[in-house]
C-alpha positions in Angstrom: 71.3 -107.9 42.1 68.7 -106.0 44.2 65.7 -107.4 42.3 66.8 -111.0 42.8 67.4 -110.4 46.5 64.0 -108.8 46.8 62.4 -111.9 45.2 64.3 -114.1 47.6 63.1 -112.2 50.5 59.5 -112.4 49.3 59.9 -116.1 48.8 61.2 -116.6 52.3 58.7 -114.5 54.1 55.7 -115.8 52.1 56.7 -119.3 53.1 55.9 -118.5 56.7 52.4 -118.8 58.0 53.2 -116.0 60.3 53.8 -113.4 57.6 51.5 -114.7 54.8 48.3 -113.0 55.9 50.2 -109.6 56.3 51.8 -110.0 52.8 48.4 -110.6 51.3 47.4 -107.1 52.2 50.1 -105.9 49.8 48.9 -107.6 46.7 48.8 -104.4 44.6 52.4 -103.7 45.5 53.9 -107.2 45.4 52.1 -109.2 42.7 52.8 -107.0 39.5 56.7 -107.0 39.9 56.8 -110.6 40.9 54.8 -111.6 37.9 57.0 -109.5 35.6 60.1 -111.2 36.9 58.5 -114.6 35.9 57.1 -113.3 32.6 60.5 -112.0 31.4 62.3 -114.9 33.0 64.7 -112.5 34.8 68.0 -114.3 35.6 68.4 -114.9 39.3 64.9 -113.5 40.2 62.4 -115.5 38.2 62.5 -118.7 40.2 62.3 -117.1 43.7 59.6 -114.8 42.4 57.6 -117.8 41.2 58.1 -119.5 44.6 56.8 -116.4 46.3 53.7 -116.4 44.0 53.1 -120.1 44.8 53.1 -119.2 48.5 51.0 -116.1 48.1 48.4 -117.9 46.0 47.4 -120.0 49.1 45.4 -117.0 50.1 42.0 -117.0 48.3 41.9 -113.2 47.7 45.5 -113.2 46.4 44.7 -116.2 44.2 41.8 -114.3 42.6 44.0 -111.2 42.1 46.8 -113.3 40.5 44.3 -114.6 38.0 43.1 -111.1 37.2 46.7 -110.0 36.6 47.4 -112.8 34.1 48.9 -115.5 36.4 47.7 -118.3 34.2 49.2 -116.8 31.1 52.5 -116.1 32.8 52.7 -119.7 34.2 51.9 -121.3 30.9 54.5 -119.1 29.0 57.2 -120.1 31.6 56.5 -123.8 31.0 56.4 -123.4 27.2 59.7 -121.6 27.2 61.5 -124.9 28.1 60.6 -126.2 24.7 63.5 -124.1 23.3 65.4 -123.1 26.5 66.2 -126.2 28.5 68.8 -124.8 30.9 68.5 -125.5 34.6 67.0 -122.1 35.6 64.2 -122.5 33.0 63.6 -126.1 34.1 63.2 -124.9 37.7 61.0 -122.1 36.6 58.7 -124.5 34.7 58.5 -126.7 37.8 57.5 -123.9 40.1 55.1 -122.5 37.4 53.2 -125.8 37.4 52.9 -125.5 41.2 51.5 -122.1 40.7 49.0 -123.4 38.1 47.9 -126.1 40.7 47.2 -123.4 43.2 45.5 -121.0 40.8 43.1 -123.7 39.4 41.5 -123.9 42.8 39.4 -121.1 41.3 36.8 -121.8 38.7 37.8 -118.8 36.7 41.3 -120.1 36.4 40.1 -123.5 35.2 38.0 -121.8 32.5 41.0 -119.7 31.4 43.3 -122.8 31.4 40.9 -124.8 29.2 40.6 -121.9 26.7 44.2 -120.7 26.7 46.1 -121.3 23.4 49.2 -122.4 25.2 47.6 -125.1 27.3 47.7 -127.5 24.3 51.4 -126.8 24.0 52.0 -127.6 27.6 50.0 -130.8 27.3 52.0 -131.9 24.3 55.3 -131.2 26.1 54.1 -133.2 29.0 53.1 -136.1 26.7 56.6 -136.1 25.2 58.5 -135.8 28.4 60.3 -138.5 30.3 58.3 -139.8 33.3 61.0 -138.4 35.6 61.0 -134.9 34.1 60.8 -132.6 37.2 59.3 -129.8 35.1 56.0 -131.6 35.2 56.0 -133.0 38.7 53.1 -130.7 39.7 51.3 -130.6 36.4 48.9 -133.6 37.2 47.8 -131.6 40.3 47.1 -128.6 38.1 45.1 -130.7 35.6 42.9 -132.3 38.4 40.5 -129.3 38.6 40.5 -128.9 34.8 39.6 -132.5 34.3 36.5 -132.0 36.5 35.1 -129.9 33.6 33.8 -131.6 30.5 35.7 -129.1 28.3 38.9 -129.9 30.2 38.4 -133.7 29.7 37.7 -133.1 26.0 40.9 -131.1 25.6 43.1 -133.6 27.4 41.7 -136.6 25.5 42.3 -134.7 22.2 46.0 -134.5 22.9 47.8 -137.7 22.0 49.8 -139.2 24.8 48.6 -137.1 27.7 46.5 -139.9 29.4 49.5 -142.3 28.9 51.8 -139.8 30.7 49.3 -139.5 33.6 49.4 -143.3 33.8 53.2 -143.2 33.9 53.1 -140.8 36.8 51.5 -143.5 38.9 54.8 -145.3 39.0 56.4 -142.3 40.8 56.5 -141.9 44.6 56.5 -138.1 44.8 53.9 -135.5 44.2 53.1 -136.9 40.8 51.4 -140.0 42.2 48.7 -138.2 44.2 48.2 -135.6 41.4 47.9 -138.3 38.7 45.5 -140.4 40.8 43.1 -137.5 41.2 43.5 -136.4 37.6 42.8 -139.8 36.3 39.8 -140.2 38.5 38.3 -137.0 37.1 39.2 -138.0 33.6 37.2 -141.2 34.1 34.0 -139.3 34.6 33.9 -139.1 30.9 33.0 -142.8 30.8 29.5 -142.0 31.9 28.8 -139.3 29.4 27.4 -139.3 25.9 29.9 -136.6 24.7 32.2 -137.1 21.7 35.2 -137.1 24.0 34.1 -140.4 25.4 35.5 -142.1 22.3 39.0 -140.7 23.2 38.7 -142.3 26.7 37.8 -145.7 25.2 41.1 -145.6 23.2 43.1 -145.4 26.4 41.0 -147.7 28.6 43.5 -150.5 28.8 46.4 -148.1 29.6 44.4 -146.7 32.5 43.1 -150.0 33.9 46.5 -151.6 33.8 48.3 -148.7 35.3 45.8 -148.5 38.2 45.7 -152.2 38.8 49.5 -152.3 39.0 49.5 -149.5 41.6 46.8 -151.2 43.6 48.9 -154.4 43.9 49.9 -154.9 47.6 53.1 -156.6 48.8 51.1 -159.0 51.0 49.2 -160.3 47.9 49.2 -164.1 47.5 48.4 -165.3 44.0 48.2 -169.0 43.2 49.7 -170.2 39.9 46.4 -169.9 38.1 45.9 -166.3 39.3 49.4 -165.3 38.5 49.3 -166.8 35.0 46.2 -164.7 34.2 47.5 -161.4 35.5 48.4 -158.8 32.9 52.1 -158.6 32.2 52.4 -155.2 33.7 51.0 -156.4 37.0 53.3 -159.5 36.9 56.2 -157.1 36.5 55.1 -155.2 39.6 54.8 -158.4 41.6 58.3 -159.3 40.6 59.7 -155.8 41.2 57.3 -154.1 43.7 56.9 -150.4 43.9 56.6 -148.5 47.2 53.2 -149.1 48.8 50.7 -146.3 48.3 50.8 -144.8 51.8 47.9 -142.4 51.6 44.4 -143.9 51.7 43.1 -140.9 49.8 45.3 -141.9 46.9 44.2 -145.5 47.0 40.6 -144.3 47.1 41.1 -142.0 44.1 42.6 -144.9 42.1 39.8 -147.3 43.0 37.1 -144.6 42.3 38.7 -144.1 38.9 38.0 -147.7 38.0 34.5 -147.5 39.6 33.8 -144.5 37.3 35.0 -146.4 34.3 32.4 -149.2 34.9 29.8 -146.7 33.6 31.0 -148.0 30.3 30.3 -151.5 29.1 33.5 -151.4 27.2 35.4 -150.8 30.4 33.6 -153.5 32.3 34.5 -156.0 29.6 38.1 -154.8 29.6 38.4 -155.4 33.3 37.1 -158.9 33.0 39.4 -159.6 30.0 42.4 -158.2 31.8 41.8 -160.3 34.9 42.3 -157.6 37.4 40.1 -159.3 40.0 42.9 -161.1 41.9 44.6 -157.7 42.4 41.5 -156.1 43.8 40.8 -159.2 46.0 44.2 -159.0 47.6 44.1 -155.2 47.9 40.7 -155.6 49.7 42.2 -158.0 52.2 45.1 -155.6 53.1 43.0 -152.5 53.1 42.3 -150.8 56.5 40.4 -147.7 55.3 36.7 -148.4 55.2 36.0 -145.9 52.4 38.6 -147.7 50.1 37.2 -151.1 51.0 33.7 -149.9 50.1 34.8 -148.5 46.8 36.6 -151.8 46.1 33.5 -153.8 46.8 31.4 -151.5 44.6 33.9 -151.9 41.8 34.0 -155.7 41.9 30.2 -155.8 42.0 30.0 -153.6 38.9 32.3 -155.4 36.6 32.0 -159.0 37.8 28.2 -159.2 37.7 
């Protein structure tokens, strides 16, 4: 099929840093047909077209043009379509569409549209119900990161049952979900320091967030005596017995630690951290940490909830 081949060519050339600037001068010619292929889920063409759009959206001017042309709506519809059509092509299209959302939400206008769009709640509900290994949503946490920097975005996410829990579950993964979920949860935790009504929703998932982050901050070199280990939450004990891959990126470790620091703006969170006995995890993480920014955040955190 000629259209499918054209979409493949666009995907290949747009993946090259050499050709990307030149292709961005053809926005008016390229973007409408590529978006249409994704919107109608054209067999054989939709997935490469979406990949091309992800690549093209790296250019700020193209990103803005895509938003004007309805890129947010097209992406959300592609993800929502998997609720009834779960074949491989639609699954792949949903995966790439979440990548496109992650790129588009680098623009404030896209964040506003995402928060207000009627299909965003449907996507959040699908994410909340999905298995933690569902590749459709591998890049959704990254797409939610910018949205969660906005009070309205945090309010929306906290109003959808299970979304925060799904973000916590993503911390157990070692792919793109880990970094995206760490940043998304950090931004979600800004709500702890507000007086908004959405704060009540955050308090309902406090323990989920604290335990998931503490488990991910556990380091293989940790040495817990019998008293320490006996006080550790069961989730952390499980991780000690069956360790996950270490968090290699210091930026991810920083985001996780900062999320807990932000939670300490709430007295309920400080009390939960003491009750859940996460201090030994933080102590051992501090000993093993080499990045000064992470060590500083760790010290700030301990000072906030232990004093």
